[in-house]
C-alpha positions as CSV (number, residue, x, y, z in Angstrom):
1,M,5.0,13.7,20.7
2,Q,1.6,15.2,21.5
3,A,-1.5,16.6,19.9
4,V,-0.6,20.1,18.6
5,K,-2.2,22.8,16.5
6,A,-1.2,22.7,12.8
7,S,-0.4,25.4,10.3
8,R,-2.2,24.9,7.0
9,T,-0.5,24.5,3.7
10,L,-1.4,21.5,1.6
11,L,-4.8,21.8,0.0
12,L,-7.0,18.7,0.4
13,T,-8.1,17.3,-2.9
14,C,-11.3,18.1,-4.8
15,A,-12.5,14.6,-3.9
16,V,-12.5,15.5,-0.3
17,S,-14.3,18.7,-1.0
18,T,-17.0,16.5,-2.8
19,L,-17.2,14.3,0.3
20,V,-17.5,17.3,2.6
21,F,-20.3,18.7,0.5
22,A,-22.1,15.4,0.9
23,V,-21.6,15.2,4.6
24,A,-22.9,18.8,5.0
25,T,-26.0,18.2,3.0
26,F,-26.8,14.7,4.1
27,A,-25.5,14.4,7.7
28,E,-28.0,11.8,8.7
29,E,-27.4,9.6,5.6
30,M,-23.6,9.9,5.9
31,E,-23.8,8.9,9.5
32,Q,-25.3,5.6,8.4
33,T,-23.0,4.9,5.5
34,G,-19.8,7.0,6.2
35,W,-16.4,6.3,4.8
36,P,-14.8,4.5,7.8
37,H,-11.9,2.8,5.9
38,Y,-9.3,3.8,3.4
39,G,-11.3,1.9,0.5
40,G,-14.8,2.9,1.9
41,H,-15.2,-0.5,3.5
42,E,-13.1,-3.4,4.7
43,G,-13.2,-5.0,1.3
44,G,-11.8,-1.7,-0.3
45,G,-14.5,-1.4,-2.9
46,R,-14.4,2.4,-2.9
47,Y,-18.1,2.7,-3.4
48,S,-20.6,4.9,-1.6
49,P,-24.4,4.5,-1.8
50,L,-24.8,8.3,-1.4
51,A,-26.8,9.3,-4.5
52,Q,-27.7,13.0,-4.5
53,I,-24.4,14.0,-6.0
54,N,-24.3,12.3,-9.5
55,R,-23.1,12.8,-13.0
56,D,-26.0,15.2,-13.7
57,N,-25.1,17.6,-10.9
58,V,-21.5,17.2,-10.0
59,A,-20.5,20.1,-12.2
60,D,-22.7,22.4,-9.9
61,L,-20.7,21.7,-6.8
62,E,-19.1,24.6,-5.1
63,L,-16.2,24.5,-2.6
64,A,-17.5,24.4,1.0
65,W,-14.1,24.9,2.7
66,D,-10.4,24.0,2.1
67,Y,-7.6,23.2,4.7
68,R,-3.9,23.4,4.4
69,T,-1.8,21.2,6.6
70,G,1.4,23.2,6.7
71,A,3.6,20.2,5.5
72,Q,5.5,22.2,3.0
73,Q,6.2,25.0,5.4
74,L,7.4,22.6,8.1
75,H,9.7,20.7,5.6
76,P,10.7,23.0,2.9
77,D,13.8,21.2,2.0
78,L,11.7,18.0,1.4
79,I,9.0,19.2,-0.9
80,D,10.5,17.4,-3.9
81,K,10.8,14.2,-1.9
82,S,7.2,14.1,-0.5
83,G,3.8,13.6,-2.1
84,Y,0.2,13.9,-0.8
85,Q,-1.8,10.8,-1.5
86,A,-3.9,10.3,1.5
87,T,-7.6,9.2,1.3
88,P,-9.3,10.7,4.4
89,I,-11.7,8.5,6.5
90,L,-14.9,9.7,8.0
91,L,-15.4,8.5,11.7
92,S,-18.6,7.6,13.2
93,A,-20.2,10.1,15.7
94,E,-19.2,7.7,18.5
95,A,-15.6,7.7,17.5
96,G,-15.6,11.5,17.3
97,G,-17.3,12.2,13.9
98,H,-14.0,13.6,12.5
99,L,-12.7,13.6,8.9
100,V,-9.3,12.3,9.4
101,T,-6.3,12.4,7.1
102,C,-2.4,12.4,7.3
103,T,0.4,14.4,5.7
104,P,3.5,12.9,3.8
105,F,5.3,13.2,7.2
106,N,2.6,11.3,9.1
107,R,1.0,14.1,11.0
108,V,-2.6,13.0,11.6
109,I,-5.2,15.7,11.3
110,A,-8.8,15.5,12.4
111,L,-11.3,18.1,10.9
112,D,-15.0,18.9,11.3
113,P,-16.4,17.5,8.1
114,V,-19.0,20.1,7.7
115,T,-17.0,23.3,8.5
116,G,-13.3,22.1,8.0
117,K,-12.4,23.4,11.4
118,E,-9.5,21.6,12.9
119,Q,-10.3,19.4,15.9
120,W,-7.0,17.9,16.8
121,V,-3.5,17.2,15.2
122,F,-1.0,14.6,16.2
123,D,2.6,14.8,15.1
124,P,4.8,11.7,15.5
125,Q,7.9,13.7,15.1
126,L,9.0,11.7,12.0
127,D,12.7,10.9,11.5
128,T,13.3,12.7,8.3
129,D,16.9,11.7,8.2
130,N,15.6,8.3,7.2
131,R,15.6,8.5,3.4
132,A,13.0,6.0,2.4
133,A,12.7,4.0,-0.8
134,G,10.0,6.2,-2.1
135,R,8.9,9.7,-1.4
136,F,7.9,10.7,2.1
137,N,4.2,9.6,2.0
138,C,1.1,8.7,4.1
139,R,-1.7,7.1,2.1
140,G,-4.0,7.0,5.0
141,V,-4.9,5.8,8.6
142,T,-7.1,3.1,9.9
143,A,-9.8,3.4,12.5
144,W,-10.7,0.7,15.0
145,S,-13.2,0.4,17.9
146,D,-13.0,-1.9,20.8
147,T,-16.3,-3.6,21.4
148,A,-15.0,-5.5,24.3
149,T,-14.6,-2.6,26.7
150,A,-16.7,0.4,27.9
151,A,-13.5,2.3,29.0
152,P,-13.5,5.7,27.3
153,T,-9.9,6.1,26.8
154,C,-8.7,4.8,23.3
155,R,-11.9,2.7,22.9
156,H,-11.9,4.3,19.5
157,R,-8.5,4.5,18.0
158,I,-6.6,5.5,15.0
159,V,-3.7,3.2,14.0
160,L,-0.9,5.0,12.0
161,A,2.0,3.2,10.2
162,T,5.0,5.7,9.7
163,N,7.7,6.2,7.1
164,D,10.3,5.5,9.8
165,R,8.8,2.0,10.5
166,R,6.7,2.6,13.6
167,L,3.1,1.5,14.5
168,I,1.3,4.3,16.6
169,A,-2.1,4.2,18.1
170,I,-4.0,7.4,19.0
171,D,-7.4,8.1,20.6
172,S,-9.7,9.0,17.6
173,R,-11.6,11.4,19.7
174,D,-8.8,13.7,21.0
175,G,-5.7,12.6,19.1
176,K,-3.6,11.6,22.2
177,L,-1.4,8.5,22.4
178,C,-2.9,5.2,23.6
179,P,-0.7,4.4,26.6
180,D,-1.6,0.7,26.6
181,F,-0.2,0.1,23.0
182,G,3.4,-0.7,22.6
183,N,5.7,1.8,24.4
184,G,3.6,4.6,25.5
185,G,1.5,4.5,22.3
186,Q,3.9,3.3,19.7
187,F,5.8,0.2,18.5
188,D,9.1,0.3,16.6
189,V,8.9,-2.4,13.9
190,T,12.4,-2.0,12.7
191,P,14.0,-4.7,14.8
192,L,11.4,-7.4,13.5
193,I,12.0,-6.3,9.9
194,A,15.7,-6.8,10.5
195,E,15.3,-10.3,11.8
196,L,14.3,-11.7,8.3
197,K,16.9,-11.6,5.5
198,P,17.7,-9.9,3.3
199,A,17.7,-6.8,5.5
200,E,20.9,-4.9,4.4
201,Q,19.0,-1.9,3.0
202,M,16.8,-1.0,6.1
203,D,16.9,2.7,5.1
204,G,15.1,1.8,1.9
205,M,12.0,0.2,3.9
206,Q,9.1,2.4,4.9
207,L,5.5,2.0,6.1
208,M,3.3,4.3,4.2
209,S,-0.1,2.6,3.5
210,P,-3.0,2.2,5.9
211,V,-2.8,-1.0,8.0
212,A,-5.4,-3.6,7.8
213,I,-7.1,-4.7,10.9
214,V,-8.5,-8.3,10.9
215,N,-9.9,-9.9,14.0
216,D,-8.2,-7.4,16.2
217,V,-4.9,-8.0,14.5
218,I,-3.1,-5.3,12.7
219,V,-1.5,-6.4,9.4
220,I,1.3,-4.6,7.8
221,G,3.5,-5.1,4.8
222,G,6.0,-2.6,3.7
223,T,7.5,-0.5,0.8
224,A,11.1,-1.3,0.0
225,N,13.6,-0.4,-2.9
226,K,12.0,-2.8,-5.4
227,F,14.7,-4.9,-7.1
228,K,17.6,-2.3,-7.2
229,D,19.7,-5.4,-6.4
230,V,19.6,-8.9,-4.9
231,S,19.7,-7.5,-1.3
232,S,16.4,-5.6,-1.5
233,M,14.5,-5.8,1.7
234,N,12.4,-8.9,2.5
235,G,8.7,-8.5,1.9
236,A,7.2,-10.3,4.9
237,L,3.7,-9.6,6.2
238,R,3.4,-9.1,9.9
239,G,0.6,-9.0,12.5
240,F,0.3,-7.2,15.8
241,D,-2.2,-7.1,18.7
242,V,-4.5,-4.1,18.1
243,R,-4.8,-3.3,21.8
244,T,-1.2,-3.9,23.0
245,G,0.9,-3.7,19.8
246,E,2.5,-7.1,20.7
247,P,3.8,-8.9,17.7
248,A,1.4,-11.9,16.8
249,W,3.0,-13.5,13.7
250,A,5.2,-12.9,10.6
251,H,4.7,-14.5,7.3
252,R,7.2,-14.6,4.5
253,Q,5.4,-14.4,1.3
254,R,5.8,-17.5,-0.9
255,A,4.3,-18.1,-4.3
256,P,4.8,-20.5,-7.2
257,R,7.9,-19.7,-9.4
258,T,6.1,-19.5,-12.6
259,S,4.6,-16.7,-14.8
260,G,1.0,-16.2,-15.9
261,T,-1.9,-17.2,-13.8
262,L,-2.2,-20.0,-11.3
263,T,-5.3,-21.2,-9.4
264,T,-4.7,-23.3,-6.2
265,G,-7.0,-26.0,-4.9
266,G,-8.3,-23.5,-2.4
267,K,-9.3,-21.1,-5.2
268,L,-6.5,-18.6,-4.5
269,V,-5.5,-17.0,-7.8
270,F,-1.9,-15.8,-8.4
271,S,-1.4,-13.6,-11.4
272,G,1.2,-11.5,-13.0
273,D,4.9,-12.2,-13.2
274,L,5.3,-14.2,-10.0
275,Q,9.0,-13.6,-9.8
276,R,8.6,-10.0,-9.5
277,Y,5.1,-8.5,-9.1
278,V,2.5,-10.8,-7.4
279,T,-1.2,-10.3,-7.0
280,A,-3.2,-12.7,-5.3
281,F,-7.0,-12.8,-4.7
282,D,-9.7,-15.1,-3.4
283,A,-11.7,-16.4,-6.5
284,E,-15.0,-16.7,-4.6
285,L,-14.9,-13.4,-2.8
286,A,-13.0,-11.5,-5.5
287,A,-11.1,-9.8,-2.7
288,S,-7.3,-9.1,-3.0
289,V,-5.4,-10.8,-0.2
290,L,-1.8,-10.1,-1.5
291,N,-0.1,-7.5,-3.6
292,S,3.7,-7.6,-3.7
293,R,6.5,-6.0,-5.7
294,N,9.2,-7.8,-3.6
295,P,10.8,-11.0,-4.7
296,V,9.0,-14.1,-3.4
297,S,10.7,-17.3,-2.2
């Protein structure tokens, strides 16, 4: 596993081209605002204050560049089992200044946001024999900077959760593994998932969404086979130390066994069919804290 040059196949979306145009034209403003998280900021609001591209002139945009990842050429037999749903993030100049995305097979790609030129590629050598519950997919990666150290190596890192249930930390500046994280840069979550029952359908469990990082703790959920039978995988949330990869905690989701909407004394609102699809959010912050399709107990 190493940073390698990528061939180019999968066309990045028009939304990325729009973002790239904004970066090229307003580099100074973008440096101040950026798009450092999957949802724009930690709260996931997907809002950018950049204003020069608006409803009056968006039709006049022209393509600045495009980039093809090579995912389809590398895995021609899995084209119908994969989907590109990644939202790229834009790193600060200190963290490399790259536009970073991932392919459905978890290859992480860093591009120059102005020119589209490839800066580095990290290939985790995904186990494609693991036929996941959904399509092979990577919805994005998460950036984190260590303010407690001045060490140059992996001070700024990208954390990736893979379809074959690994957590991987790489240096955001050059795409190399962070040696102090897990086992040489990665941590296999599979044994921890297997500890909580039900766990009979491990092949149906995958990690395909960007992780959350809260107070230096990586938080992950998982995507399983969604009620195909009573032995569907457990839907526990898990926390890991962002520097070392060491497991910090596991929380098995529990919610009231009732339908409709319920507000707790702490102003945590549960809505939806609480036997199946649970959404919880903080009523004061209006921030989602839990979204689960797995059975709760």
